[in-house]
N, CA, C and O atoms as a GROMACS GRO file, in nm:
protein
  240
    1MET      N    1   0.115  -0.120  -0.006
    1MET     CA    2  -0.009  -0.006   0.010
    1MET      C    3   0.071   0.117  -0.025
    1MET      O    4   0.175   0.134   0.038
    2GLN      N    5   0.025   0.235  -0.147
    2GLN     CA    6   0.160   0.316  -0.152
    2GLN      C    7   0.058   0.435  -0.065
    2GLN      O    8  -0.063   0.458  -0.071
    3ARG      N    9   0.192   0.506   0.034
    3ARG     CA   10   0.138   0.591   0.134
    3ARG      C   11   0.081   0.774   0.098
    3ARG      O   12   0.153   0.834   0.177
    4SER      N   13   0.027   0.843   0.052
    4SER     CA   14   0.053   0.947  -0.006
    4SER      C   15   0.036   1.094   0.110
    4SER      O   16  -0.067   1.111   0.175
    5THR      N   17   0.119   1.160   0.116
    5THR     CA   18   0.147   1.316   0.152
    5THR      C   19   0.122   1.422   0.093
    5THR      O   20   0.181   1.456  -0.010
    6LYS      N   21   0.045   1.480   0.141
    6LYS     CA   22   0.018   1.681   0.066
    6LYS      C   23   0.157   1.729   0.164
    6LYS      O   24   0.194   1.715   0.280
    7SER      N   25   0.198   1.784   0.060
    7SER     CA   26   0.283   1.936   0.114
    7SER      C   27   0.176   2.026   0.244
    7SER      O   28   0.055   2.044   0.258
    8ILE      N   29   0.275   2.055   0.304
    8ILE     CA   30   0.205   2.201   0.406
    8ILE      C   31   0.174   2.316   0.287
    8ILE      O   32   0.145   2.408   0.362
    9PHE      N   33   0.169   2.340   0.229
    9PHE     CA   34   0.122   2.447   0.098
    9PHE      C   35   0.061   2.396   0.096
    9PHE      O   36  -0.038   2.428   0.161
   10ALA      N   37   0.059   2.244   0.004
   10ALA     CA   38  -0.134   2.185   0.013
   10ALA      C   39  -0.214   2.214   0.116
   10ALA      O   40  -0.315   2.282   0.100
   11GLN      N   41  -0.181   2.168   0.224
   11GLN     CA   42  -0.249   2.157   0.291
   11GLN      C   43  -0.341   2.270   0.307
   11GLN      O   44  -0.463   2.272   0.315
   12LEU      N   45  -0.263   2.354   0.310
   12LEU     CA   46  -0.282   2.476   0.331
   12LEU      C   47  -0.359   2.591   0.265
   12LEU      O   48  -0.396   2.690   0.328
   13VAL      N   49  -0.389   2.563   0.091
   13VAL     CA   50  -0.474   2.593  -0.012
   13VAL      C   51  -0.562   2.453   0.047
   13VAL      O   52  -0.641   2.438  -0.046
   14GLN      N   53  -0.576   2.403   0.093
   14GLN     CA   54  -0.699   2.274   0.131
   14GLN      C   55  -0.801   2.335   0.294
   14GLN      O   56  -0.906   2.305   0.351
   15LEU      N   57  -0.688   2.433   0.313
   15LEU     CA   58  -0.790   2.493   0.513
   15LEU      C   59  -0.817   2.658   0.425
   15LEU      O   60  -0.806   2.765   0.486
   16MET      N   61  -0.855   2.650   0.271
   16MET     CA   62  -0.885   2.846   0.267
   16MET      C   63  -1.009   2.772   0.231
   16MET      O   64  -1.110   2.815   0.287
   17GLY      N   65  -1.025   2.650   0.135
   17GLY     CA   66  -1.139   2.616   0.019
   17GLY      C   67  -1.088   2.537  -0.015
   17GLY      O   68  -1.159   2.436  -0.014
   18GLY      N   69  -0.950   2.514  -0.066
   18GLY     CA   70  -0.928   2.457  -0.194
   18GLY      C   71  -0.957   2.560  -0.345
   18GLY      O   72  -0.948   2.682  -0.356
   19LYS      N   73  -0.987   2.476  -0.428
   19LYS     CA   74  -0.967   2.584  -0.591
   19LYS      C   75  -1.150   2.625  -0.639
   19LYS      O   76  -1.204   2.725  -0.688
   20ILE      N   77  -1.188   2.520  -0.603
   20ILE     CA   78  -1.360   2.467  -0.598
   20ILE      C   79  -1.467   2.613  -0.503
   20ILE      O   80  -1.567   2.675  -0.540
   21GLU      N   81  -1.414   2.618  -0.421
   21GLU     CA   82  -1.445   2.750  -0.394
   21GLU      C   83  -1.409   2.884  -0.434
   21GLU      O   84  -1.483   2.981  -0.454
   22PHE      N   85  -1.281   2.874  -0.441
   22PHE     CA   86  -1.242   2.996  -0.508
   22PHE      C   87  -1.300   3.107  -0.644
   22PHE      O   88  -1.317   3.226  -0.672
   23GLN      N   89  -1.316   2.914  -0.720
   23GLN     CA   90  -1.333   2.938  -0.850
   23GLN      C   91  -1.430   3.006  -0.835
   23GLN      O   92  -1.408   3.122  -0.868
   24ASN      N   93  -1.561   2.984  -0.788
   24ASN     CA   94  -1.721   3.028  -0.732
   24ASN      C   95  -1.709   3.169  -0.751
   24ASN      O   96  -1.777   3.243  -0.823
   25LEU      N   97  -1.573   3.205  -0.646
   25LEU     CA   98  -1.577   3.374  -0.662
   25LEU      C   99  -1.555   3.422  -0.743
   25LEU      O  100  -1.626   3.512  -0.788
   26VAL      N  101  -1.411   3.373  -0.813
   26VAL     CA  102  -1.410   3.380  -1.006
   26VAL      C  103  -1.461   3.463  -1.119
   26VAL      O  104  -1.458   3.566  -1.187
   27ASN      N  105  -1.526   3.303  -1.082
   27ASN     CA  106  -1.652   3.324  -1.195
   27ASN      C  107  -1.810   3.398  -1.125
   27ASN      O  108  -1.903   3.390  -1.206
   28LYS      N  109  -1.853   3.477  -0.968
   28LYS     CA  110  -1.951   3.521  -0.962
   28LYS      C  111  -1.926   3.692  -1.023
   28LYS      O  112  -2.007   3.757  -1.088
   29TYR      N  113  -1.747   3.746  -0.963
   29TYR     CA  114  -1.715   3.865  -0.981
   29TYR      C  115  -1.632   3.830  -1.092
   29TYR      O  116  -1.555   3.924  -1.108
   30GLN      N  117  -1.609   3.726  -1.190
   30GLN     CA  118  -1.600   3.769  -1.366
   30GLN      C  119  -1.461   3.798  -1.367
   30GLN      O  120  -1.421   3.824  -1.480
   31SER      N  121  -1.339   3.804  -1.245
   31SER     CA  122  -1.202   3.852  -1.190
   31SER      C  123  -1.103   3.760  -1.312
   31SER      O  124  -0.982   3.776  -1.302
   32ASP      N  125  -1.137   3.698  -1.389
   32ASP     CA  126  -1.035   3.613  -1.464
   32ASP      C  127  -1.096   3.699  -1.581
   32ASP      O  128  -1.095   3.626  -1.680
   33LYS      N  129  -1.133   3.788  -1.605
   33LYS     CA  130  -1.205   3.820  -1.755
   33LYS      C  131  -1.152   3.905  -1.826
   33LYS      O  132  -1.164   4.016  -1.774
   34GLY      N  133  -1.086   3.908  -1.941
   34GLY     CA  134  -0.974   3.913  -1.995
   34GLY      C  135  -0.860   3.972  -2.020
   34GLY      O  136  -0.805   4.063  -2.082
   35THR      N  137  -0.835   3.815  -1.893
   35THR     CA  138  -0.693   3.776  -1.861
   35THR      C  139  -0.626   3.708  -2.018
   35THR      O  140  -0.658   3.622  -2.100
   36LYS      N  141  -0.529   3.796  -2.001
   36LYS     CA  142  -0.412   3.754  -2.128
   36LYS      C  143  -0.289   3.606  -2.072
   36LYS      O  144  -0.234   3.519  -2.140
   37GLY      N  145  -0.287   3.632  -1.931
   37GLY     CA  146  -0.191   3.574  -1.845
   37GLY      C  147  -0.202   3.492  -1.770
   37GLY      O  148  -0.242   3.378  -1.794
   38LEU      N  149  -0.165   3.539  -1.655
   38LEU     CA  150  -0.140   3.469  -1.557
   38LEU      C  151  -0.330   3.458  -1.478
   38LEU      O  152  -0.373   3.565  -1.436
   39THR      N  153  -0.420   3.340  -1.464
   39THR     CA  154  -0.578   3.400  -1.406
   39THR      C  155  -0.505   3.408  -1.252
   39THR      O  156  -0.392   3.385  -1.207
   40THR      N  157  -0.631   3.454  -1.199
   40THR     CA  158  -0.675   3.507  -1.054
   40THR      C  159  -0.609   3.318  -0.951
   40THR      O  160  -0.525   3.308  -0.862
   41TRP      N  161  -0.658   3.254  -0.989
   41TRP     CA  162  -0.542   3.133  -0.909
   41TRP      C  163  -0.478   3.140  -0.955
   41TRP      O  164  -0.529   3.181  -1.059
   42GLY      N  165  -0.404   3.134  -0.968
   42GLY     CA  166  -0.259   3.113  -1.059
   42GLY      C  167  -0.165   3.197  -0.918
   42GLY      O  168  -0.090   3.152  -0.832
   43GLN      N  169  -0.241   3.413  -0.964
   43GLN     CA  170  -0.106   3.457  -0.914
   43GLN      C  171  -0.178   3.474  -0.784
   43GLN      O  172  -0.118   3.540  -0.699
   44PHE      N  173  -0.334   3.413  -0.743
   44PHE     CA  174  -0.330   3.410  -0.596
   44PHE      C  175  -0.184   3.328  -0.520
   44PHE      O  176  -0.085   3.361  -0.455
   45ILE      N  177  -0.244   3.204  -0.576
   45ILE     CA  178  -0.119   3.084  -0.525
   45ILE      C  179  -0.018   3.143  -0.547
   45ILE      O  180   0.029   3.159  -0.434
   46ALA      N  181   0.077   3.205  -0.645
   46ALA     CA  182   0.207   3.307  -0.671
   46ALA      C  183   0.249   3.382  -0.553
   46ALA      O  184   0.363   3.380  -0.508
   47MET      N  185   0.124   3.466  -0.492
   47MET     CA  186   0.100   3.595  -0.406
   47MET      C  187   0.116   3.494  -0.259
   47MET      O  188   0.214   3.506  -0.185
   48LEU      N  189   0.031   3.420  -0.239
   48LEU     CA  190   0.068   3.292  -0.115
   48LEU      C  191   0.229   3.325  -0.128
   48LEU      O  192   0.294   3.420  -0.085
   49PHE      N  193   0.272   3.186  -0.219
   49PHE     CA  194   0.368   3.126  -0.180
   49PHE      C  195   0.511   3.165  -0.183
   49PHE      O  196   0.617   3.110  -0.153
   50CYS      N  197   0.461   3.326  -0.249
   50CYS     CA  198   0.616   3.488  -0.168
   50CYS      C  199   0.595   3.500  -0.086
   50CYS      O  200   0.695   3.527  -0.020
   51GLN      N  201   0.479   3.496  -0.010
   51GLN     CA  202   0.416   3.579   0.118
   51GLN      C  203   0.490   3.415   0.211
   51GLN      O  204   0.600   3.388   0.162
   52LEU      N  205   0.476   3.378   0.252
   52LEU     CA  206   0.528   3.190   0.299
   52LEU      C  207   0.673   3.246   0.312
   52LEU      O  208   0.724   3.253   0.424
   53THR      N  209   0.731   3.280   0.217
   53THR     CA  210   0.830   3.188   0.126
   53THR      C  211   0.916   3.402   0.258
   53THR      O  212   1.029   3.399   0.307
   54GLY      N  213   0.889   3.439   0.263
   54GLY     CA  214   0.957   3.558   0.280
   54GLY      C  215   1.017   3.637   0.102
   54GLY      O  216   1.104   3.723   0.117
   55ALA      N  217   0.983   3.615  -0.012
   55ALA     CA  218   1.027   3.716  -0.087
   55ALA      C  219   0.982   3.799  -0.125
   55ALA      O  220   0.863   3.809  -0.152
   56GLY      N  221   1.077   3.894  -0.140
   56GLY     CA  222   1.076   4.031  -0.147
   56GLY      C  223   0.938   4.072  -0.257
   56GLY      O  224   0.840   4.141  -0.228
   57SER      N  225   0.968   4.007  -0.386
   57SER     CA  226   0.881   3.977  -0.505
   57SER      C  227   0.887   3.824  -0.579
   57SER      O  228   0.955   3.724  -0.554
   58LEU      N  229   0.765   3.857  -0.700
   58LEU     CA  230   0.738   3.781  -0.783
   58LEU      C  231   0.831   3.728  -0.870
   58LEU      O  232   0.793   3.647  -0.954
   59ARG      N  233   0.995   3.775  -0.861
   59ARG     CA  234   1.087   3.815  -0.982
   59ARG      C  235   1.209   3.735  -0.868
   59ARG      O  236   1.267   3.630  -0.892
   60GLU      N  237   1.224   3.819  -0.744
   60GLU     CA  238   1.312   3.717  -0.684
   60GLU      C  239   1.336   3.518  -0.730
   60GLU      O  240   1.416   3.449  -0.667
   0.00000   0.00000   0.00000
C-alpha cells in the first residue's frame, strides 16, 4: 500500500477552501475576464507562496 502525503503548502490551500470555492468567487465577480496571462488562481497561489517564503517580489 502506497501512502500519499501532501505538502504543508497544499494543506494550507485546502484549509482555505481550495480551488473550487475560489473559482466560484472568480466566476461570480468575473475576475478572469479578459486575462491574457496568469489566471486569478495562479496569481493568488504565486503571491501566497511568496508571502510564506518571505520573498521580496515575484521575480526573486
